[in-house]
C-alpha positions as CSV (number, residue, x, y, z in Angstrom):
1,M,-48.9,-81.3,52.0
2,Q,-46.8,-84.2,52.7
3,H,-46.7,-87.2,50.6
4,Y,-45.3,-90.7,51.2
5,W,-43.7,-93.7,49.5
6,V,-44.5,-96.7,51.3
7,R,-42.0,-99.6,50.5
8,G,-42.4,-103.1,51.3
9,E,-42.0,-106.7,50.1
10,R,-46.2,-107.4,50.3
11,R,-49.1,-105.3,49.9
12,I,-50.3,-106.6,53.7
13,F,-47.1,-105.2,55.0
14,R,-47.1,-101.9,53.2
15,E,-50.8,-101.6,54.5
16,E,-50.2,-102.1,58.3
17,A,-47.4,-99.2,57.5
18,R,-50.1,-96.8,56.1
19,R,-52.1,-97.3,59.2
20,R,-49.5,-96.2,61.4
21,L,-49.3,-92.8,59.4
22,S,-51.1,-89.8,60.6
23,L,-53.4,-89.3,57.3
24,P,-56.3,-87.4,56.2
25,P,-59.3,-89.2,55.8
26,T,-59.3,-91.5,52.4
27,L,-60.5,-90.6,49.2
28,A,-59.6,-93.9,47.7
29,V,-57.4,-96.8,47.8
30,L,-56.2,-97.7,43.8
31,D,-54.6,-100.9,42.9
32,A,-52.4,-99.6,40.1
33,H,-50.9,-103.1,39.2
34,R,-51.2,-103.0,35.0
35,R,-52.6,-106.3,34.6
36,L,-56.1,-105.2,35.8
37,R,-57.1,-102.5,33.3
38,G,-53.8,-101.5,31.4
39,P,-52.9,-98.3,31.0
40,Y,-54.9,-96.1,33.6
41,T,-55.5,-98.6,35.8
42,A,-55.5,-96.6,38.8
43,A,-56.6,-93.3,37.0
44,G,-59.7,-94.8,35.8
45,T,-60.7,-96.5,38.3
46,L,-60.6,-93.3,40.4
47,L,-62.6,-91.6,37.8
48,R,-65.1,-94.5,37.6
49,Q,-65.2,-94.5,41.2
50,F,-66.9,-90.8,41.4
51,A,-67.7,-90.7,38.0
52,D,-71.5,-89.5,38.9
53,D,-70.4,-87.2,41.5
54,L,-67.7,-85.4,38.8
55,I,-70.3,-85.0,36.3
56,G,-72.7,-83.7,38.4
57,R,-70.5,-81.2,40.2
58,C,-67.8,-80.1,37.3
59,P,-69.3,-80.4,34.1
60,D,-67.4,-77.6,32.7
61,S,-64.0,-79.6,33.8
62,V,-65.4,-82.6,32.4
63,A,-66.2,-81.5,29.0
64,R,-63.1,-79.6,28.8
65,H,-60.8,-82.7,29.6
66,S,-63.1,-85.1,27.6
67,I,-59.8,-86.6,25.9
68,E,-58.1,-87.3,29.0
69,L,-61.5,-89.0,30.8
70,F,-62.0,-91.2,27.5
71,T,-58.5,-92.1,27.3
72,S,-58.5,-93.1,31.0
73,A,-61.8,-94.4,31.5
74,P,-63.2,-95.4,28.1
75,E,-66.6,-96.7,29.8
76,L,-67.5,-92.9,30.6
77,E,-68.4,-93.0,26.4
78,G,-71.9,-92.4,26.1
79,R,-72.0,-90.2,29.0
80,L,-70.0,-87.5,27.7
81,P,-69.5,-85.5,24.4
82,T,-67.3,-87.4,22.3
83,A,-63.6,-86.8,22.9
84,W,-62.1,-87.5,19.7
85,R,-63.8,-85.2,16.9
86,S,-60.5,-84.5,14.6
87,L,-60.5,-85.7,11.0
88,E,-58.5,-89.0,12.0
89,W,-61.1,-90.3,13.9
90,A,-63.8,-89.6,10.6
91,V,-61.6,-91.8,8.2
92,K,-61.2,-95.3,7.7
93,N,-58.4,-97.0,9.9
94,E,-56.2,-97.5,6.7
95,E,-56.6,-93.9,5.7
96,R,-55.3,-92.6,9.0
97,T,-51.3,-91.2,8.8
98,R,-51.5,-88.9,11.9
99,F,-50.6,-90.5,15.2
100,Y,-50.2,-88.5,18.3
101,S,-46.6,-87.4,20.1
102,R,-44.7,-89.0,22.7
103,I,-45.5,-86.6,25.1
104,H,-49.4,-86.8,24.8
105,T,-49.6,-88.7,27.9
106,R,-47.7,-86.2,30.0
107,N,-50.7,-83.8,28.7
108,I,-53.1,-86.4,29.8
109,A,-51.7,-86.7,33.3
110,N,-51.6,-83.1,33.8
111,G,-55.3,-83.0,32.4
112,L,-56.4,-85.4,34.9
113,A,-54.6,-83.5,37.6
114,E,-56.8,-80.6,36.7
115,V,-60.2,-82.7,36.6
116,L,-59.0,-83.9,40.0
117,R,-58.4,-80.4,41.3
118,D,-61.5,-79.1,40.1
119,Y,-63.6,-82.3,41.8
120,L,-61.7,-82.0,45.4
121,A,-62.6,-77.8,45.3
122,A,-66.3,-78.5,44.6
123,R,-66.7,-81.4,46.8
124,G,-65.1,-78.7,49.9
125,E,-64.9,-81.6,51.7
126,G,-61.1,-80.6,53.2
127,P,-58.0,-82.7,53.1
128,C,-57.8,-86.3,52.2
129,T,-55.8,-89.2,51.1
130,L,-55.3,-90.8,47.7
131,V,-53.4,-94.2,48.0
132,F,-51.7,-95.8,45.0
133,E,-50.8,-99.6,45.7
134,N,-48.2,-101.5,43.5
135,A,-47.1,-98.6,41.6
136,H,-44.3,-100.5,40.7
137,E,-46.3,-103.0,38.3
138,A,-48.0,-99.9,37.1
139,D,-48.4,-98.6,33.5
140,P,-46.0,-95.9,32.5
141,A,-49.0,-93.9,32.2
142,D,-50.4,-94.5,35.9
143,Q,-46.9,-94.1,36.8
144,E,-46.7,-90.2,34.7
145,F,-49.9,-89.8,36.3
146,I,-48.8,-90.3,40.0
147,S,-45.9,-88.3,39.7
148,V,-47.9,-85.6,38.5
149,L,-50.0,-85.2,41.7
150,L,-46.7,-85.5,43.7
151,R,-45.5,-82.4,42.2
152,R,-48.3,-80.3,41.1
153,T,-49.1,-77.4,43.6
154,D,-52.3,-76.5,43.1
155,L,-53.8,-79.6,44.6
156,A,-54.5,-78.1,48.3
157,G,-55.2,-80.7,50.8
158,L,-54.3,-83.7,48.9
159,V,-52.2,-86.2,50.6
160,V,-51.0,-88.9,48.1
161,V,-49.3,-92.3,49.3
162,V,-47.6,-94.8,47.0
163,G,-47.0,-98.4,47.8
164,T,-44.3,-100.2,46.0
165,A,-42.0,-103.1,46.4
166,D,-38.8,-102.7,48.5
167,E,-36.5,-102.8,45.1
168,T,-36.9,-99.0,43.3
169,P,-39.1,-99.2,40.4
170,A,-37.3,-98.8,37.1
171,D,-38.2,-96.3,34.6
172,P,-39.7,-97.5,31.4
173,P,-36.8,-97.8,28.9
174,G,-36.6,-95.2,25.9
175,E,-36.9,-91.4,26.2
176,I,-39.6,-90.2,29.3
177,D,-40.8,-87.0,30.3
178,I,-41.3,-87.6,33.6
179,S,-39.4,-90.3,36.1
180,M,-41.8,-91.5,38.6
181,V,-38.4,-93.0,40.5
182,E,-37.2,-88.9,40.8
183,H,-40.8,-87.7,41.6
184,L,-41.0,-90.4,44.5
185,A,-37.7,-89.4,45.8
186,T,-38.1,-85.6,45.5
187,F,-41.6,-85.5,46.4
188,A,-42.3,-88.0,48.8
189,T,-41.1,-89.1,52.3
190,P,-39.9,-92.6,52.6
191,V,-41.3,-95.0,54.9
192,D,-40.3,-98.6,55.1
193,A,-42.6,-101.2,56.0
194,T,-41.5,-103.8,58.2
195,P,-42.9,-107.4,57.9
196,V,-45.9,-108.1,60.2
197,A,-47.9,-111.5,61.4
198,V,-49.5,-113.3,58.9
199,E,-52.7,-115.5,59.4
200,P,-51.6,-119.1,59.6
201,A,-51.7,-121.2,56.4
202,R,-55.1,-121.7,54.8
203,T,-57.0,-124.9,55.2
204,A,-58.8,-124.7,51.6
205,E,-57.6,-127.1,49.2
206,M,-55.0,-126.5,46.2
207,R,-57.4,-125.6,43.5
208,A,-59.7,-123.2,45.7
209,L,-56.3,-121.4,46.8
210,A,-55.2,-121.3,42.8
211,K,-58.3,-120.2,41.9
212,E,-58.4,-117.1,44.2
213,Y,-55.0,-116.0,42.6
214,V,-56.8,-116.1,39.5
215,D,-59.9,-114.6,40.4
216,A,-57.5,-111.6,41.6
217,D,-56.4,-111.5,37.7
218,G,-53.1,-112.7,39.0
219,V,-51.9,-109.4,41.0
220,S,-51.8,-110.8,44.5
221,D,-48.5,-111.2,46.2
222,D,-49.4,-114.0,48.7
223,P,-47.0,-116.6,48.4
224,E,-49.3,-119.3,49.1
225,L,-51.9,-118.5,46.4
226,L,-49.1,-118.2,43.7
227,A,-47.4,-121.7,45.0
228,A,-50.9,-123.4,45.0
229,Y,-51.5,-121.5,41.3
230,Q,-48.0,-123.1,40.0
231,H,-48.5,-126.4,41.8
232,L,-51.8,-127.1,40.0
233,P,-51.5,-128.8,36.2
234,E,-51.0,-126.5,33.2
235,T,-54.6,-127.4,31.8
236,E,-56.1,-126.9,35.1
237,R,-54.6,-123.5,35.3
238,A,-56.0,-122.9,31.8
239,E,-59.2,-123.7,32.6
240,L,-59.7,-121.1,35.6
241,H,-57.9,-118.6,33.1
242,D,-60.8,-119.5,31.1
243,D,-63.4,-119.2,33.5
244,R,-62.1,-115.6,34.5
245,R,-62.0,-114.4,31.2
246,R,-65.5,-115.5,30.5
247,Q,-66.6,-113.3,33.7
248,L,-64.8,-110.5,33.0
249,L,-66.2,-110.5,29.3
250,E,-69.6,-110.4,31.1
251,R,-68.8,-107.1,32.4
252,A,-68.7,-105.3,29.3
253,E,-66.2,-103.3,30.6
254,F,-63.6,-101.9,27.9
255,S,-60.5,-100.8,30.0
256,L,-60.6,-104.9,31.1
257,T,-59.5,-105.5,27.9
258,R,-56.3,-103.3,28.3
259,G,-55.2,-105.5,31.0
260,A,-57.3,-108.6,32.6
261,I,-58.9,-109.9,29.7
262,P,-55.5,-110.3,27.4
263,Y,-53.8,-111.8,30.3
264,H,-56.4,-114.4,31.0
265,A,-56.5,-115.2,27.4
266,E,-53.2,-115.5,26.6
267,H,-52.7,-118.0,29.8
268,G,-56.2,-120.0,28.8
269,S,-56.6,-123.0,27.0
270,E,-56.3,-121.2,23.6
271,P,-53.2,-118.8,23.5
272,G,-52.6,-118.8,20.2
273,S,-56.0,-118.1,18.9
274,T,-57.7,-116.3,21.5
275,G,-55.0,-114.9,23.4
276,V,-53.3,-113.7,20.3
277,Q,-56.6,-111.9,19.1
278,A,-57.0,-110.4,22.5
279,L,-53.2,-108.8,22.6
280,L,-54.1,-107.3,19.0
281,D,-57.0,-105.7,20.0
282,A,-55.5,-104.6,23.1
283,M,-52.1,-103.2,20.9
284,R,-54.0,-101.6,18.3
285,H,-56.4,-99.6,20.7
286,C,-53.7,-98.3,22.5
287,F,-51.2,-97.3,19.3
288,A,-54.4,-95.5,18.1
289,V,-54.9,-93.3,21.6
290,G,-51.4,-92.7,21.9
291,L,-50.6,-95.0,24.4
292,Y,-47.2,-96.5,23.2
293,Q,-45.5,-98.1,26.2
294,A,-48.2,-100.3,26.8
295,T,-48.4,-101.0,22.9
296,V,-44.6,-102.0,22.7
297,E,-45.7,-104.3,25.9
298,F,-48.7,-106.0,24.0
299,G,-46.4,-106.2,20.7
300,L,-44.2,-107.9,23.0
301,R,-46.1,-110.4,24.5
302,G,-48.0,-111.3,21.2
303,R,-44.5,-112.0,19.7
304,A,-44.1,-114.5,22.1
305,L,-47.1,-116.6,21.0
306,V,-46.8,-116.3,17.3
307,E,-43.9,-117.2,14.5
308,P,-43.8,-115.6,11.3
309,D,-44.1,-119.1,9.8
310,S,-47.0,-120.4,11.8
311,D,-49.1,-116.8,11.8
312,W,-47.5,-114.2,9.6
313,R,-50.8,-111.7,9.8
314,A,-50.7,-111.6,13.5
315,W,-46.9,-112.0,14.0
316,W,-46.3,-109.0,11.4
317,A,-49.1,-107.0,13.4
318,F,-47.3,-107.2,16.6
319,T,-44.1,-106.6,15.2
320,H,-45.2,-103.4,13.0
321,D,-46.6,-101.7,15.9
322,A,-44.4,-102.3,18.6
323,A,-41.3,-101.0,16.3
324,N,-43.2,-98.0,15.6
325,A,-44.3,-97.3,19.1
326,M,-40.4,-97.8,19.8
327,A,-39.4,-95.5,17.4
328,T,-41.7,-92.8,18.8
329,L,-40.4,-93.7,22.3
330,G,-37.2,-92.8,21.3
331,R,-35.8,-96.3,21.1
332,P,-34.9,-96.5,17.3
333,D,-31.9,-99.1,17.7
334,E,-34.7,-101.7,18.6
335,A,-37.3,-100.5,16.2
336,L,-34.3,-100.9,13.6
337,A,-33.7,-104.6,14.4
338,F,-37.4,-105.2,14.8
339,Y,-37.5,-103.9,10.5
340,N,-34.8,-106.0,9.9
341,E,-36.2,-109.1,11.3
342,A,-39.4,-108.6,9.5
343,R,-37.1,-107.8,6.1
344,A,-35.8,-111.1,6.7
345,A,-38.7,-113.1,7.2
346,S,-40.8,-111.5,4.3
347,Q,-40.8,-111.2,0.4
348,D,-44.1,-109.1,0.1
349,T,-43.9,-106.1,-1.8
350,E,-46.2,-104.4,0.6
351,V,-44.6,-105.1,3.7
352,H,-40.9,-103.9,2.2
353,R,-42.9,-100.8,1.2
354,E,-43.7,-100.2,4.9
355,L,-40.7,-101.3,6.5
356,S,-38.4,-99.1,4.0
357,Y,-40.8,-96.0,4.8
358,A,-40.5,-96.7,8.5
359,T,-36.8,-97.0,8.0
360,G,-36.6,-93.8,6.3
361,M,-38.2,-92.4,9.2
362,L,-36.1,-93.5,12.0
363,Y,-32.7,-91.6,10.0
364,A,-34.7,-88.7,9.5
365,R,-36.7,-88.0,12.7
366,H,-36.6,-90.8,15.5
367,Y,-32.8,-90.9,15.8
368,P,-31.2,-88.2,18.0
369,E,-29.8,-85.5,15.8
370,P,-26.1,-86.7,15.7
371,Q,-27.3,-90.1,14.4
372,R,-29.7,-88.8,11.8
373,D,-28.3,-89.9,8.1
374,Y,-30.0,-87.9,5.6
375,L,-28.4,-90.0,2.9
376,L,-29.9,-93.2,4.2
377,A,-33.3,-91.5,4.9
378,R,-33.3,-90.4,1.4
379,A,-32.4,-93.6,-0.2
380,Y,-35.0,-95.5,1.9
381,M,-37.7,-92.8,0.7
382,N,-36.6,-93.4,-2.7
383,Q,-37.2,-97.4,-2.6
384,T,-40.4,-96.5,-1.0
385,I,-41.4,-94.4,-3.8
386,V,-40.4,-97.4,-6.1
387,L,-42.5,-99.9,-4.3
388,A,-45.4,-97.9,-4.1
389,A,-45.5,-97.2,-8.0
390,A,-45.6,-101.2,-8.7
391,L,-48.6,-101.1,-7.0
392,P,-51.9,-102.9,-9.1
393,Q,-54.6,-100.9,-7.9
394,P,-54.6,-97.2,-9.4
395,K,-56.0,-95.2,-6.2
396,Q,-53.8,-97.1,-4.0
397,R,-50.9,-96.7,-6.3
398,A,-51.6,-92.7,-6.2
399,F,-52.3,-92.6,-2.5
400,Q,-49.1,-94.5,-1.6
401,S,-46.9,-92.8,-4.0
402,V,-48.2,-89.3,-2.4
403,F,-47.8,-90.6,0.9
404,A,-44.1,-91.5,0.0
405,R,-43.2,-88.3,-1.5
406,N,-44.7,-86.6,1.8
407,G,-42.2,-88.4,3.6
408,L,-39.7,-87.7,1.3
409,A,-40.2,-84.1,1.6
410,L,-40.1,-84.3,5.5
411,V,-36.3,-85.5,4.5
412,E,-36.1,-82.4,2.5
413,V,-36.9,-80.2,4.7
414,R,-34.5,-81.7,7.6
415,D,-31.8,-81.4,5.3
416,R,-32.3,-78.0,4.5
417,R,-33.5,-78.1,1.0
418,P,-37.1,-76.7,1.6
419,E,-37.7,-75.6,-2.3
420,E,-37.7,-79.4,-3.3
421,A,-39.9,-80.3,-0.2
422,L,-42.3,-77.5,-1.5
423,R,-42.5,-79.3,-4.8
424,L,-42.9,-82.8,-3.6
425,L,-46.1,-81.7,-1.5
426,E,-47.7,-79.5,-4.4
427,Y,-47.1,-82.6,-6.9
428,G,-48.9,-84.9,-3.8
429,M,-51.6,-82.5,-3.6
430,A,-52.1,-81.9,-7.6
431,R,-52.4,-86.0,-8.2
432,L,-54.4,-86.8,-5.3
433,A,-56.7,-84.0,-6.3
434,E,-56.9,-85.4,-10.0
435,E,-56.9,-89.5,-9.3
436,L,-59.0,-89.6,-6.1
437,E,-62.5,-88.5,-5.1
438,P,-63.1,-85.4,-2.8
439,D,-64.0,-87.9,0.1
440,E,-61.2,-90.1,-0.2
441,H,-58.2,-89.7,2.0
442,R,-59.5,-86.4,3.5
443,L,-57.0,-86.7,6.4
444,H,-54.0,-86.9,4.3
445,K,-54.8,-84.2,2.0
446,V,-55.5,-82.1,4.9
447,V,-52.0,-83.4,6.2
448,L,-50.1,-82.2,3.1
449,R,-51.5,-78.7,3.0
450,Y,-50.3,-78.6,6.9
451,N,-47.2,-79.6,5.9
452,R,-46.3,-76.9,2.9
453,A,-47.5,-74.4,5.4
454,Q,-44.9,-75.8,7.6
455,V,-42.2,-75.5,4.6
456,Y,-43.8,-71.6,4.0
457,V,-42.5,-70.9,7.6
458,G,-39.4,-72.4,7.2
459,M,-38.9,-70.2,3.9
460,G,-39.9,-66.9,5.8
461,D,-43.3,-66.7,3.8
462,F,-45.4,-66.2,6.3
463,Q,-48.3,-64.7,4.3
464,K,-48.6,-68.2,2.3
465,A,-48.5,-70.3,5.3
466,L,-51.2,-68.2,7.3
467,E,-53.5,-68.9,4.1
468,E,-52.9,-72.8,4.6
469,Y,-53.2,-72.9,8.2
470,E,-56.5,-71.1,7.6
471,A,-57.6,-73.5,5.3
472,V,-56.8,-76.6,7.3
473,V,-58.4,-74.9,10.4
474,R,-61.7,-74.5,8.1
475,I,-61.4,-78.4,7.0
476,D,-60.3,-79.8,10.4
477,P,-61.2,-77.8,12.9
478,N,-61.0,-80.2,16.0
479,F,-57.1,-80.8,15.8
480,P,-55.4,-78.4,18.5
481,E,-52.0,-78.4,16.5
482,H,-53.5,-76.5,13.9
483,H,-54.8,-73.8,15.9
484,F,-51.4,-73.4,17.7
485,N,-49.5,-73.3,14.6
486,L,-51.9,-70.6,13.1
487,G,-51.3,-68.9,16.4
488,M,-47.6,-68.9,16.0
489,V,-47.8,-67.4,12.2
490,L,-50.1,-64.6,13.2
491,R,-47.5,-63.7,16.1
492,R,-45.0,-63.6,13.3
493,L,-47.3,-61.1,11.0
494,G,-48.1,-58.8,14.0
495,R,-51.3,-60.0,14.8
496,N,-51.0,-60.5,18.5
497,A,-54.8,-60.4,19.3
498,E,-55.9,-63.2,17.1
499,A,-52.6,-65.1,17.9
500,L,-54.0,-65.2,21.2
501,A,-57.5,-66.2,20.3
502,S,-55.8,-69.3,18.3
503,F,-53.6,-70.2,21.1
504,V,-57.1,-70.6,23.4
505,S,-58.7,-72.4,20.9
506,S,-56.2,-75.0,20.9
507,L,-56.5,-75.6,24.3
508,E,-60.4,-75.8,24.2
509,I,-60.1,-78.9,22.4
510,S,-56.5,-80.6,24.0
511,P,-55.1,-81.6,27.1
512,P,-53.3,-78.9,28.8
513,Y,-49.8,-78.5,27.0
514,P,-47.1,-75.7,28.1
515,E,-46.0,-74.9,24.7
516,A,-49.5,-73.4,24.2
517,Y,-49.1,-71.3,27.6
518,Y,-46.1,-69.9,26.9
519,N,-46.7,-68.6,23.6
520,M,-50.2,-67.4,25.3
521,A,-47.7,-65.7,27.9
522,D,-45.2,-64.2,25.2
523,T,-48.2,-62.9,23.2
524,R,-49.9,-61.2,26.7
525,M,-46.4,-59.4,27.2
526,E,-46.8,-58.0,23.4
527,L,-50.0,-56.9,24.2
528,G,-49.2,-55.1,27.4
529,D,-51.3,-57.5,30.0
530,P,-47.9,-58.7,32.5
531,A,-50.4,-60.2,35.0
532,G,-52.1,-62.2,32.1
533,A,-48.4,-63.4,31.2
534,L,-47.5,-63.8,34.9
535,A,-50.5,-66.4,35.1
536,D,-49.6,-68.3,32.2
537,F,-46.0,-68.7,32.6
538,S,-46.8,-70.1,36.0
539,Q,-49.3,-72.6,34.2
540,V,-46.2,-73.6,32.0
541,I,-44.2,-74.4,35.2
542,Q,-47.2,-76.0,36.7
543,L,-47.4,-78.6,33.7
544,D,-43.5,-78.7,33.1
545,P,-41.4,-77.5,35.9
546,K,-38.2,-78.1,33.9
547,H,-39.3,-75.2,31.4
548,I,-36.2,-73.1,31.7
549,D,-37.8,-69.9,29.3
550,A,-40.8,-70.1,31.7
551,R,-38.6,-69.6,34.9
552,I,-36.4,-67.0,33.1
553,N,-39.3,-65.0,31.9
554,R,-41.4,-65.8,35.1
555,A,-38.4,-64.6,37.2
556,G,-37.8,-61.3,35.1
557,L,-41.8,-60.7,35.5
558,R,-41.3,-61.1,39.3
559,C,-38.6,-58.4,39.4
560,D,-40.4,-56.1,37.7
561,E,-43.2,-56.3,40.1
562,G,-40.9,-56.0,43.0
563,D,-41.6,-59.7,44.1
564,L,-37.6,-60.4,44.8
565,D,-38.5,-63.8,46.8
566,G,-40.3,-65.4,44.2
567,A,-38.0,-64.5,41.6
568,W,-35.3,-65.6,43.7
569,A,-37.2,-69.1,43.9
570,D,-37.4,-69.4,39.8
571,V,-33.7,-68.3,39.5
572,T,-32.8,-70.8,42.0
573,A,-34.9,-73.6,40.4
574,G,-34.0,-72.9,36.7
575,L,-29.9,-72.8,37.9
576,A,-30.6,-76.4,39.4
577,L,-31.4,-77.5,36.0
578,D,-29.0,-75.4,34.1
579,P,-26.4,-73.8,36.2
580,E,-24.4,-72.2,33.4
581,N,-27.7,-70.4,32.0
582,P,-26.6,-67.1,31.2
583,Y,-30.1,-65.7,31.1
584,L,-30.4,-67.0,34.6
585,L,-27.3,-65.8,35.8
586,A,-28.1,-62.4,35.0
587,L,-31.4,-62.6,36.8
588,Q,-29.6,-63.6,39.4
589,G,-27.4,-60.7,39.4
590,R,-30.3,-58.6,39.4
591,V,-31.9,-60.0,42.2
592,L,-28.9,-59.6,44.0
593,A,-28.6,-56.4,42.8
594,E,-31.6,-55.2,44.4
595,R,-30.9,-56.9,47.5
596,G,-27.8,-54.5,47.7
597,E,-25.7,-57.3,47.4
598,H,-23.3,-55.9,45.0
599,E,-20.3,-58.3,45.3
600,E,-22.3,-61.4,44.5
601,A,-24.3,-59.5,42.2
602,E,-21.2,-58.0,39.9
603,R,-19.8,-62.0,40.2
604,A,-22.8,-63.3,38.5
605,L,-23.5,-60.9,35.8
606,S,-19.7,-61.2,34.9
607,R,-20.2,-64.8,34.6
608,A,-23.4,-64.4,32.6
609,L,-21.4,-62.2,30.1
610,E,-18.6,-64.7,29.9
611,L,-21.5,-67.1,28.5
612,D,-23.1,-64.4,26.6
613,A,-21.5,-61.4,25.7
614,S,-24.7,-59.9,23.9
615,L,-26.9,-59.5,27.0
616,A,-27.2,-55.9,26.9
617,E,-29.4,-55.8,30.2
618,A,-26.4,-57.9,32.0
619,W,-23.9,-55.3,30.5
620,A,-26.3,-52.3,31.7
621,L,-27.1,-53.9,35.1
622,R,-23.4,-54.2,36.0
623,G,-22.5,-50.8,34.8
624,V,-24.8,-49.3,37.6
625,L,-23.3,-51.7,39.8
626,Y,-20.3,-49.9,39.0
627,L,-21.5,-46.3,39.0
628,E,-23.7,-47.2,42.5
629,D,-20.0,-48.2,43.6
630,G,-18.0,-45.0,42.7
631,D,-16.7,-46.8,39.3
632,A,-17.6,-44.2,36.7
633,G,-14.8,-45.4,34.4
634,R,-15.8,-49.0,34.4
635,A,-19.3,-47.9,34.6
636,I,-19.1,-45.4,31.4
637,A,-17.4,-49.2,29.3
638,D,-20.2,-51.3,30.4
639,L,-22.6,-49.0,29.4
640,D,-21.2,-48.3,26.1
641,R,-21.4,-51.9,25.2
642,A,-24.7,-52.1,26.8
643,A,-26.2,-49.0,24.6
644,E,-24.4,-50.5,21.5
645,L,-26.6,-53.3,21.9
646,N,-29.9,-51.9,23.1
647,G,-29.7,-48.2,23.5
648,T,-32.7,-47.6,25.8
649,P,-33.6,-44.6,27.5
650,N,-32.6,-46.1,30.4
651,I,-29.3,-47.3,29.6
652,L,-28.4,-44.0,28.1
653,F,-29.5,-41.8,31.2
654,N,-27.3,-44.2,33.5
655,R,-24.2,-43.4,30.9
656,A,-24.8,-39.9,31.1
657,L,-25.1,-39.9,35.0
658,A,-21.5,-41.7,35.0
659,H,-20.2,-39.1,32.5
660,E,-21.5,-36.5,34.6
661,Q,-19.0,-38.1,37.5
662,L,-16.1,-37.9,35.5
663,G,-16.7,-34.5,34.2
664,N,-17.5,-35.7,30.8
665,L,-20.6,-33.2,30.6
666,D,-20.7,-32.8,26.8
667,R,-21.3,-36.6,26.5
668,A,-23.8,-36.5,28.9
669,V,-25.7,-33.6,27.1
670,A,-25.6,-35.7,24.1
671,D,-27.3,-38.9,25.9
672,Y,-29.8,-36.8,27.4
673,D,-30.6,-35.2,24.0
674,A,-30.8,-38.9,22.7
675,I,-33.4,-39.6,25.1
676,L,-35.4,-36.3,24.8
677,A,-35.7,-37.2,21.2
678,V,-37.5,-40.2,21.6
679,A,-39.3,-39.3,25.1
680,E,-40.5,-37.1,27.4
681,D,-38.4,-37.5,30.5
682,A,-38.7,-34.7,33.4
683,D,-35.5,-35.8,34.8
684,A,-33.3,-36.2,31.7
685,A,-34.4,-32.7,30.9
686,E,-33.6,-30.9,34.2
687,R,-30.1,-33.0,34.1
688,R,-29.5,-31.7,30.6
689,Q,-30.3,-27.8,31.6
690,S,-27.9,-28.2,34.8
691,C,-25.3,-30.0,32.3
692,V,-25.5,-27.1,30.0
693,G,-25.4,-24.7,32.5
694,A,-22.3,-25.9,33.8
695,L,-20.8,-25.6,30.4
696,S,-21.9,-22.0,29.6
697,R,-20.0,-21.2,33.2
């Protein structure tokens, strides 16, 4: 279906331009402005709009995607099985030491797209239009959702219309997995909205117009409303915000606490108290559920209202959470600046302990590889250990000391000292077992075992790693990463059927993510299920079109099935992302050879071998091309190299044919003998007999 990007200075102009388009019936028109309900303003509104029908029509999809539904539309709590069942949600907030990754919102967006896909199929009402307005003001989580809907190919019949201001929206700072700007430019047809005649100025008095602006939660782009609002005295504006906040609180809709309620609180009569608390609540919730872009925004807005000297507790909370979210989002320099600012503002031992740990993580994990400094990371972690040892309460001292050593263990792993990392982890496990009760800090005890399993994997001791992963799955069965890593170890041990079951279990309790499907596909290949592997590789590409390895593997499978057009599409898409990928170039050569385009195929294979001379299949393919073109000498040279790398019967058979062409019948017989030693091959047996007969004559 054709999607549209409608650009215009005001929403009223964009609406008029949209009316002129030939579109299917409208499913919903969604205002995505994050000031309304924060992250997932649009996605949550859509889900709330048809929640009853969705739950009735698609109960299985709803159950499978509960995390995505609760994160985007928290008002659904109580109507569905709880989404958060893993151990971090069962322990006290101060005991939580495990948080979501940066790409969690990408996975949520894909899960929501699958919910929408299932719902539209269940409705069975044909093509429809979904409109997102004010997308330039959307939270990055909603922008990811919009982008996923634009690019996915399994939402048959859905037309997406995205309305933005004239100016091209900017991507959020830091590392992003999905760019709405790029997706709009790639997947949507631009439509420029021209100004239209607007009703003459209202006759209402100024305060009424200002109230209309506030009651719209400040998202209106009507210049008259904005002018009236700005014209009012500050105290009167604050009164309007207070009234609107009270109205919204009475609605008891949780998502409003991530958008309009903190907005009105920070512009009301008590920004330093009511506003600060509303922003703190919104920030903490967003950090807990992995909405890090919103965490940073709320943190920055909160810091604008407080100073460390006047309200240290709030200032430190805003600074700490915003900086940690920045680190996760690939903004380590900004995070470090915040950490240093807090160091300069505090003489508190506990604050400096947290800052020391966080800074160590920056240098060990969050900076890109060329900027990592394991010496500095180790220095900060040792400082954390020293500060933890000074804590007065014994149990707190034990936990924080072990927590700091766990961080140091990560540094040691990254610095290729796994034995030292293992010693630190085992020390921590023993100390917690000795000094804490069994039900205290249960999550971190699991984290230590999980980390020990990862160290064992790095050391190549897969049996011990298996025992650890099996243990953490028993203790914390609802955490998807445990099942995924268990599957990876089972694969290393050759237990592929069990590995596949673990990957499936991981996806049953998680938003869809490409790594699980990719490993499922690889496992199915080893189990002799190419059709299942093809379906899983296709799902990887649906979730992450930039996944090069999935493109390579799917192209190879499509070649095997004779689907040359499909293989060519994958190769072309892959080379657009990575033009010098030797595997893709080799596959390009294979498809061209199958099409009979020998010259172009030889050129692609030669380039692949320039980039990676270890590609046995490329040597073999080019050798066959030479053979078919009558150049047996060059064919033998390539097939010799292919046989050195991977002496499969097929390579040996083609080399034997080349030797026959040159009259090297004894060498041809030797190759046929090698084939028949490992496989029953009637063609090889017949040609061997012919060669032996010729030699005897």
